N, CA, C and O atoms as CSV, one atom per row, in Angstrom:
chain,resi,resn,atom,element,x,y,z
A,1,MET,N,N,-54.145,130.243,123.754
A,1,MET,CA,C,-52.952,129.711,124.357
A,1,MET,C,C,-51.917,129.451,123.260
A,1,MET,O,O,-52.264,129.026,122.158
A,2,LEU,N,N,-50.659,129.706,123.569
A,2,LEU,CA,C,-49.578,129.457,122.620
A,2,LEU,C,C,-49.368,127.966,122.405
A,2,LEU,O,O,-49.453,127.183,123.351
A,3,LYS,N,N,-49.095,127.567,121.164
A,3,LYS,CA,C,-48.798,126.169,120.865
A,3,LYS,C,C,-47.359,125.834,121.218
A,3,LYS,O,O,-47.046,124.684,121.527
A,4,VAL,N,N,-46.482,126.826,121.176
A,4,VAL,CA,C,-45.079,126.655,121.550
A,4,VAL,C,C,-44.658,127.858,122.390
A,4,VAL,O,O,-45.264,128.927,122.311
A,5,ILE,N,N,-43.636,127.674,123.177
A,5,ILE,CA,C,-43.161,128.735,124.053
A,5,ILE,C,C,-42.049,129.511,123.352
A,5,ILE,O,O,-41.095,128.924,122.840
A,6,HIS,N,N,-42.182,130.831,123.336
A,6,HIS,CA,C,-41.122,131.649,122.743
A,6,HIS,C,C,-39.959,131.742,123.721
A,6,HIS,O,O,-40.093,131.374,124.888
A,7,ARG,N,N,-38.829,132.230,123.249
A,7,ARG,CA,C,-37.640,132.326,124.088
A,7,ARG,C,C,-37.110,133.747,124.156
A,7,ARG,O,O,-35.897,133.956,124.188
A,8,MET,N,N,-38.006,134.726,124.177
A,8,MET,CA,C,-37.589,136.125,124.148
A,8,MET,C,C,-37.572,136.778,125.533
A,8,MET,O,O,-37.294,137.973,125.637
A,9,GLY,N,N,-37.857,136.038,126.576
A,9,GLY,CA,C,-37.825,136.602,127.916
A,9,GLY,C,C,-39.047,137.448,128.222
A,9,GLY,O,O,-40.099,137.294,127.602
A,10,THR,N,N,-38.893,138.346,129.190
A,10,THR,CA,C,-40.035,139.140,129.639
A,10,THR,C,C,-40.190,140.454,128.881
A,10,THR,O,O,-41.215,141.123,129.015
A,11,LYS,N,N,-39.212,140.823,128.107
A,11,LYS,CA,C,-39.282,142.058,127.320
A,11,LYS,C,C,-40.383,141.916,126.273
A,11,LYS,O,O,-40.536,140.853,125.671
A,12,SER,N,N,-41.141,142.971,126.056
A,12,SER,CA,C,-42.236,142.904,125.087
A,12,SER,C,C,-41.710,142.771,123.662
A,12,SER,O,O,-40.570,143.130,123.366
A,13,LEU,N,N,-42.556,142.253,122.795
A,13,LEU,CA,C,-42.178,142.109,121.388
A,13,LEU,C,C,-41.888,143.468,120.758
A,13,LEU,O,O,-40.982,143.592,119.934
A,14,VAL,N,N,-42.645,144.471,121.140
A,14,VAL,CA,C,-42.428,145.816,120.605
A,14,VAL,C,C,-41.038,146.315,120.999
A,14,VAL,O,O,-40.346,146.930,120.188
A,15,ALA,N,N,-40.635,146.054,122.227
A,15,ALA,CA,C,-39.305,146.472,122.676
A,15,ALA,C,C,-38.215,145.764,121.877
A,15,ALA,O,O,-37.212,146.379,121.515
A,16,HIS,N,N,-38.404,144.481,121.604
A,16,HIS,CA,C,-37.434,143.750,120.779
A,16,HIS,C,C,-37.391,144.311,119.360
A,16,HIS,O,O,-36.314,144.474,118.788
A,17,LEU,N,N,-38.541,144.601,118.801
A,17,LEU,CA,C,-38.586,145.182,117.458
A,17,LEU,C,C,-37.799,146.488,117.417
A,17,LEU,O,O,-37.017,146.726,116.496
A,18,TYR,N,N,-38.014,147.319,118.414
A,18,TYR,CA,C,-37.352,148.619,118.464
A,18,TYR,C,C,-35.848,148.459,118.683
A,18,TYR,O,O,-35.046,149.054,117.964
A,19,ASP,N,N,-35.471,147.657,119.673
A,19,ASP,CA,C,-34.059,147.494,120.025
A,19,ASP,C,C,-33.242,146.863,118.903
A,19,ASP,O,O,-32.135,147.315,118.611
A,20,GLN,N,N,-33.774,145.838,118.284
A,20,GLN,CA,C,-33.015,145.082,117.291
A,20,GLN,C,C,-33.314,145.514,115.863
A,20,GLN,O,O,-32.670,145.048,114.922
A,21,LYS,N,N,-34.278,146.394,115.700
A,21,LYS,CA,C,-34.676,146.869,114.374
A,21,LYS,C,C,-34.983,145.695,113.438
A,21,LYS,O,O,-34.564,145.673,112.280
A,22,LEU,N,N,-35.723,144.729,113.970
A,22,LEU,CA,C,-36.120,143.553,113.207
A,22,LEU,C,C,-37.488,143.767,112.580
A,22,LEU,O,O,-38.327,144.488,113.119
A,23,SER,N,N,-37.699,143.134,111.442
A,23,SER,CA,C,-39.042,143.114,110.871
A,23,SER,C,C,-39.882,142.154,111.708
A,23,SER,O,O,-39.333,141.354,112.466
A,24,ARG,N,N,-41.184,142.223,111.583
A,24,ARG,CA,C,-42.075,141.356,112.370
A,24,ARG,C,C,-41.800,139.882,112.079
A,24,ARG,O,O,-41.815,139.057,112.993
A,25,ILE,N,N,-41.552,139.549,110.821
A,25,ILE,CA,C,-41.289,138.156,110.460
A,25,ILE,C,C,-39.939,137.705,111.015
A,25,ILE,O,O,-39.815,136.578,111.495
A,26,GLU,N,N,-38.938,138.563,110.956
A,26,GLU,CA,C,-37.628,138.205,111.505
A,26,GLU,C,C,-37.687,138.099,113.031
A,26,GLU,O,O,-36.976,137.286,113.623
A,27,LEU,N,N,-38.525,138.910,113.665
A,27,LEU,CA,C,-38.702,138.780,115.109
A,27,LEU,C,C,-39.303,137.420,115.441
A,27,LEU,O,O,-38.907,136.788,116.421
A,28,TYR,N,N,-40.260,136.965,114.628
A,28,TYR,CA,C,-40.834,135.632,114.825
A,28,TYR,C,C,-39.720,134.587,114.799
A,28,TYR,O,O,-39.697,133.679,115.629
A,29,LYS,N,N,-38.800,134.718,113.846
A,29,LYS,CA,C,-37.680,133.776,113.758
A,29,LYS,C,C,-36.827,133.839,115.023
A,29,LYS,O,O,-36.426,132.800,115.548
A,30,GLU,N,N,-36.547,135.040,115.517
A,30,GLU,CA,C,-35.772,135.203,116.753
A,30,GLU,C,C,-36.477,134.545,117.939
A,30,GLU,O,O,-35.836,133.945,118.802
A,31,GLU,N,N,-37.800,134.666,117.967
A,31,GLU,CA,C,-38.582,134.109,119.075
A,31,GLU,C,C,-38.480,132.596,119.150
A,31,GLU,O,O,-38.461,132.022,120.239
A,32,PHE,N,N,-38.413,131.950,117.993
A,32,PHE,CA,C,-38.577,130.500,117.954
A,32,PHE,C,C,-37.375,129.744,117.402
A,32,PHE,O,O,-37.514,128.626,116.907
A,33,THR,N,N,-36.182,130.361,117.488
A,33,THR,CA,C,-34.938,129.650,117.204
A,33,THR,C,C,-34.030,129.787,118.416
A,33,THR,O,O,-34.131,130.742,119.186
A,34,ASP,N,N,-33.135,128.804,118.569
A,34,ASP,CA,C,-32.222,128.839,119.707
A,34,ASP,C,C,-30.929,129.567,119.343
A,34,ASP,O,O,-30.827,130.161,118.270
A,35,LYS,N,N,-29.955,129.520,120.231
A,35,LYS,CA,C,-28.696,130.239,120.016
A,35,LYS,C,C,-27.940,129.745,118.789
A,35,LYS,O,O,-27.176,130.501,118.189
A,36,GLU,N,N,-28.142,128.490,118.412
A,36,GLU,CA,C,-27.504,127.933,117.211
A,36,GLU,C,C,-28.357,128.158,115.966
A,36,GLU,O,O,-28.062,127.621,114.899
A,37,ASN,N,N,-29.409,128.951,116.109
A,37,ASN,CA,C,-30.327,129.272,115.011
A,37,ASN,C,C,-31.128,128.055,114.543
A,37,ASN,O,O,-31.524,127.976,113.380
A,38,LYS,N,N,-31.362,127.108,115.453
A,38,LYS,CA,C,-32.187,125.934,115.161
A,38,LYS,C,C,-33.601,126.207,115.658
A,38,LYS,O,O,-33.796,126.792,116.723
A,39,TRP,N,N,-34.576,125.778,114.878
A,39,TRP,CA,C,-35.980,126.001,115.228
A,39,TRP,C,C,-36.368,125.169,116.442
A,39,TRP,O,O,-35.905,124.040,116.607
A,40,VAL,N,N,-37.226,125.739,117.297
A,40,VAL,CA,C,-37.699,125.007,118.469
A,40,VAL,C,C,-38.696,123.923,118.080
A,40,VAL,O,O,-38.898,122.967,118.830
A,41,SER,N,N,-39.325,124.067,116.903
A,41,SER,CA,C,-40.238,123.038,116.410
A,41,SER,C,C,-40.384,123.159,114.896
A,41,SER,O,O,-40.156,124.222,114.318
A,42,GLU,N,N,-40.764,122.061,114.276
A,42,GLU,CA,C,-41.022,122.075,112.833
A,42,GLU,C,C,-42.228,122.951,112.515
A,42,GLU,O,O,-42.281,123.576,111.456
A,43,TYR,N,N,-43.187,122.998,113.419
A,43,TYR,CA,C,-44.377,123.836,113.265
A,43,TYR,C,C,-43.971,125.300,113.083
A,43,TYR,O,O,-44.442,125.969,112.163
A,44,CYS,N,N,-43.098,125.792,113.962
A,44,CYS,CA,C,-42.651,127.189,113.883
A,44,CYS,C,C,-41.870,127.444,112.602
A,44,CYS,O,O,-42.033,128.488,111.970
A,45,GLN,N,N,-41.034,126.508,112.222
A,45,GLN,CA,C,-40.261,126.663,110.994
A,45,GLN,C,C,-41.177,126.735,109.780
A,45,GLN,O,O,-40.969,127.560,108.891
A,46,ALA,N,N,-42.183,125.877,109.740
A,46,ALA,CA,C,-43.126,125.871,108.616
A,46,ALA,C,C,-43.889,127.195,108.532
A,46,ALA,O,O,-44.111,127.714,107.439
A,47,LYS,N,N,-44.287,127.736,109.673
A,47,LYS,CA,C,-45.000,129.021,109.689
A,47,LYS,C,C,-44.099,130.142,109.167
A,47,LYS,O,O,-44.543,130.986,108.389
A,48,TYR,N,N,-42.842,130.149,109.594
A,48,TYR,CA,C,-41.895,131.161,109.121
A,48,TYR,C,C,-41.703,131.050,107.609
A,48,TYR,O,O,-41.734,132.056,106.900
A,49,GLU,N,N,-41.508,129.846,107.128
A,49,GLU,CA,C,-41.301,129.647,105.692
A,49,GLU,C,C,-42.515,130.097,104.885
A,49,GLU,O,O,-42.364,130.649,103.795
A,50,LYS,N,N,-43.715,129.867,105.410
A,50,LYS,CA,C,-44.935,130.316,104.737
A,50,LYS,C,C,-44.990,131.843,104.699
A,50,LYS,O,O,-45.353,132.427,103.678
A,51,MET,N,N,-44.633,132.487,105.808
A,51,MET,CA,C,-44.629,133.952,105.830
A,51,MET,C,C,-43.630,134.514,104.823
A,51,MET,O,O,-43.930,135.481,104.123
A,52,MET,N,N,-42.450,133.915,104.747
A,52,MET,CA,C,-41.434,134.382,103.797
A,52,MET,C,C,-41.884,134.152,102.354
A,52,MET,O,O,-41.614,134.972,101.477
A,53,GLU,N,N,-42.563,133.047,102.116
A,53,GLU,CA,C,-43.085,132.752,100.778
A,53,GLU,C,C,-44.096,133.823,100.346
A,53,GLU,O,O,-44.042,134.317,99.219
A,54,ILE,N,N,-45.003,134.171,101.238
A,54,ILE,CA,C,-46.002,135.206,100.944
A,54,ILE,C,C,-45.311,136.547,100.722
A,54,ILE,O,O,-45.642,137.275,99.786
A,55,ARG,N,N,-44.351,136.869,101.584
A,55,ARG,CA,C,-43.617,138.135,101.469
A,55,ARG,C,C,-42.921,138.237,100.116
A,55,ARG,O,O,-43.020,139.261,99.440
A,56,GLU,N,N,-42.218,137.181,99.721
A,56,GLU,CA,C,-41.504,137.181,98.437
A,56,GLU,C,C,-42.463,137.317,97.259
A,56,GLU,O,O,-42.148,137.995,96.280
A,57,LYS,N,N,-43.626,136.682,97.342
A,57,LYS,CA,C,-44.625,136.767,96.278
A,57,LYS,C,C,-45.120,138.205,96.127
A,57,LYS,O,O,-45.274,138.701,95.011
A,58,ILE,N,N,-45.365,138.864,97.244
A,58,ILE,CA,C,-45.816,140.259,97.209
A,58,ILE,C,C,-44.752,141.136,96.555
A,58,ILE,O,O,-45.068,141.985,95.722
A,59,ILE,N,N,-43.498,140.929,96.932
A,59,ILE,CA,C,-42.397,141.710,96.356
A,59,ILE,C,C,-42.289,141.456,94.860
A,59,ILE,O,O,-42.151,142.395,94.076
A,60,GLU,N,N,-42.350,140.186,94.461
A,60,GLU,CA,C,-42.273,139.836,93.033
A,60,GLU,C,C,-43.392,140.484,92.229
A,60,GLU,O,O,-43.196,140.877,91.079
A,61,ASP,N,N,-44.562,140.590,92.840
A,61,ASP,CA,C,-45.724,141.176,92.164
A,61,ASP,C,C,-45.727,142.702,92.222
A,61,ASP,O,O,-46.633,143.344,91.689
A,62,GLY,N,N,-44.714,143.284,92.869
A,62,GLY,CA,C,-44.611,144.734,92.951
A,62,GLY,C,C,-45.504,145.359,93.999
A,62,GLY,O,O,-45.761,146.562,93.967
A,63,GLY,N,N,-45.979,144.545,94.931
A,63,GLY,CA,C,-46.866,145.055,95.971
A,63,GLY,C,C,-46.115,145.636,97.151
A,63,GLY,O,O,-44.886,145.597,97.210
A,64,ILE,N,N,-46.871,146.172,98.081
A,64,ILE,CA,C,-46.317,146.734,99.310
A,64,ILE,C,C,-46.457,145.689,100.408
A,64,ILE,O,O,-47.552,145.189,100.668
A,65,VAL,N,N,-45.345,145.368,101.045
A,65,VAL,CA,C,-45.325,144.338,102.081
A,65,VAL,C,C,-45.798,144.926,103.407
A,65,VAL,O,O,-45.257,145.924,103.883
A,66,ASP,N,N,-46.812,144.299,103.995
A,66,ASP,CA,C,-47.263,144.633,105.344
A,66,ASP,C,C,-47.120,143.354,106.167
A,66,ASP,O,O,-47.970,142.466,106.107
A,67,GLU,N,N,-46.039,143.276,106.933
A,67,GLU,CA,C,-45.740,142.043,107.654
A,67,GLU,C,C,-46.748,141.732,108.753
A,67,GLU,O,O,-46.915,140.568,109.117
A,68,THR,N,N,-47.413,142.733,109.283
A,68,THR,CA,C,-48.449,142.473,110.284
A,68,THR,C,C,-49.591,141.680,109.657
A,68,THR,O,O,-50.120,140.756,110.273
A,69,ILE,N,N,-49.965,142.039,108.444
A,69,ILE,CA,C,-51.027,141.312,107.738
A,69,ILE,C,C,-50.569,139.900,107.397
A,69,ILE,O,O,-51.335,138.947,107.536
A,70,ILE,N,N,-49.327,139.763,106.954
A,70,ILE,CA,C,-48.794,138.434,106.629
A,70,ILE,C,C,-48.799,137.554,107.875
A,70,ILE,O,O,-49.222,136.400,107.816
A,71,CYS,N,N,-48.335,138.087,108.993
A,71,CYS,CA,C,-48.317,137.315,110.240
A,71,CYS,C,C,-49.724,136.899,110.653
A,71,CYS,O,O,-49.943,135.755,111.052
A,72,ALA,N,N,-50.672,137.817,110.560
A,72,ALA,CA,C,-52.052,137.495,110.924
A,72,ALA,C,C,-52.620,136.420,110.009
A,72,ALA,O,O,-53.355,135.543,110.461
A,73,GLU,N,N,-52.282,136.484,108.722
A,73,GLU,CA,C,-52.772,135.486,107.771
A,73,GLU,C,C,-52.216,134.099,108.083
A,73,GLU,O,O,-52.950,133.111,108.038
A,74,VAL,N,N,-50.934,134.020,108.397
A,74,VAL,CA,C,-50.285,132.726,108.626
A,74,VAL,C,C,-50.487,132.224,110.051
A,74,VAL,O,O,-50.733,131.036,110.262
A,75,LEU,N,N,-50.384,133.116,111.023
A,75,LEU,CA,C,-50.428,132.713,112.426
A,75,LEU,C,C,-51.804,132.850,113.054
A,75,LEU,O,O,-52.038,132.339,114.150
A,76,GLY,N,N,-52.712,133.531,112.376
A,76,GLY,CA,C,-54.035,133.776,112.924
A,76,GLY,C,C,-54.086,135.155,113.553
A,76,GLY,O,O,-53.048,135.772,113.791
A,77,PRO,N,N,-55.282,135.637,113.822
A,77,PRO,CA,C,-55.438,137.010,114.317
A,77,PRO,C,C,-54.852,137.243,115.708
A,77,PRO,O,O,-54.616,138.391,116.083
A,78,ASP,N,N,-54.613,136.189,116.476
A,78,ASP,CA,C,-54.090,136.330,117.840
A,78,ASP,C,C,-52.607,136.000,117.917
A,78,ASP,O,O,-52.158,135.395,118.890
A,79,PHE,N,N,-51.829,136.395,116.886
A,79,PHE,CA,C,-50.423,136.014,116.837
A,79,PHE,C,C,-49.551,136.734,117.856
A,79,PHE,O,O,-48.469,136.239,118.170
A,80,SER,N,N,-49.963,137.861,118.378
A,80,SER,CA,C,-49.147,138.615,119.330
A,80,SER,C,C,-49.142,137.927,120.685
A,80,SER,O,O,-50.195,137.526,121.180
A,81,ASN,N,N,-47.962,137.785,121.292
A,81,ASN,CA,C,-47.859,137.164,122.617
A,81,ASN,C,C,-48.657,137.922,123.655
A,81,ASN,O,O,-49.221,137.315,124.566
A,82,GLU,N,N,-48.715,139.246,123.535
A,82,GLU,CA,C,-49.476,140.021,124.508
A,82,GLU,C,C,-50.939,139.598,124.504
A,82,GLU,O,O,-51.601,139.631,125.541
A,83,GLU,N,N,-51.440,139.206,123.351
A,83,GLU,CA,C,-52.832,138.794,123.251
A,83,GLU,C,C,-53.023,137.352,123.700
A,83,GLU,O,O,-54.152,136.936,123.960
A,84,ASN,N,N,-51.934,136.576,123.798
A,84,ASN,CA,C,-52.038,135.164,124.142
A,84,ASN,C,C,-51.665,134.867,125.582
A,84,ASN,O,O,-51.796,133.722,126.014
A,85,ASP,N,N,-51.209,135.842,126.336
A,85,ASP,CA,C,-50.831,135.604,127.717
A,85,ASP,C,C,-52.086,135.416,128.558
A,85,ASP,O,O,-52.880,136.342,128.721
A,86,ASP,N,N,-52.255,134.223,129.083
A,86,ASP,CA,C,-53.411,133.929,129.943
A,86,ASP,C,C,-52.956,133.318,131.241
A,86,ASP,O,O,-53.782,133.000,132.097
């Protein structure tokens, strides 16, 4: 079950990724911020900041960024809304 409710409507996350050409981490930000770009919860903001921290570290170290792996590491293996709809 989701700890917080996203605000992306009924369109799938994949459709949003394709339409807006967002990275997975930036899509997470879109899901959990309002129209004024304010976070819906401190929990969501902290998770986003952790993902960005990991991403920046990988870039600094010259590694290849895989945002799906970063999201799974920070949010857990069931981070996709499709997997959490019950």
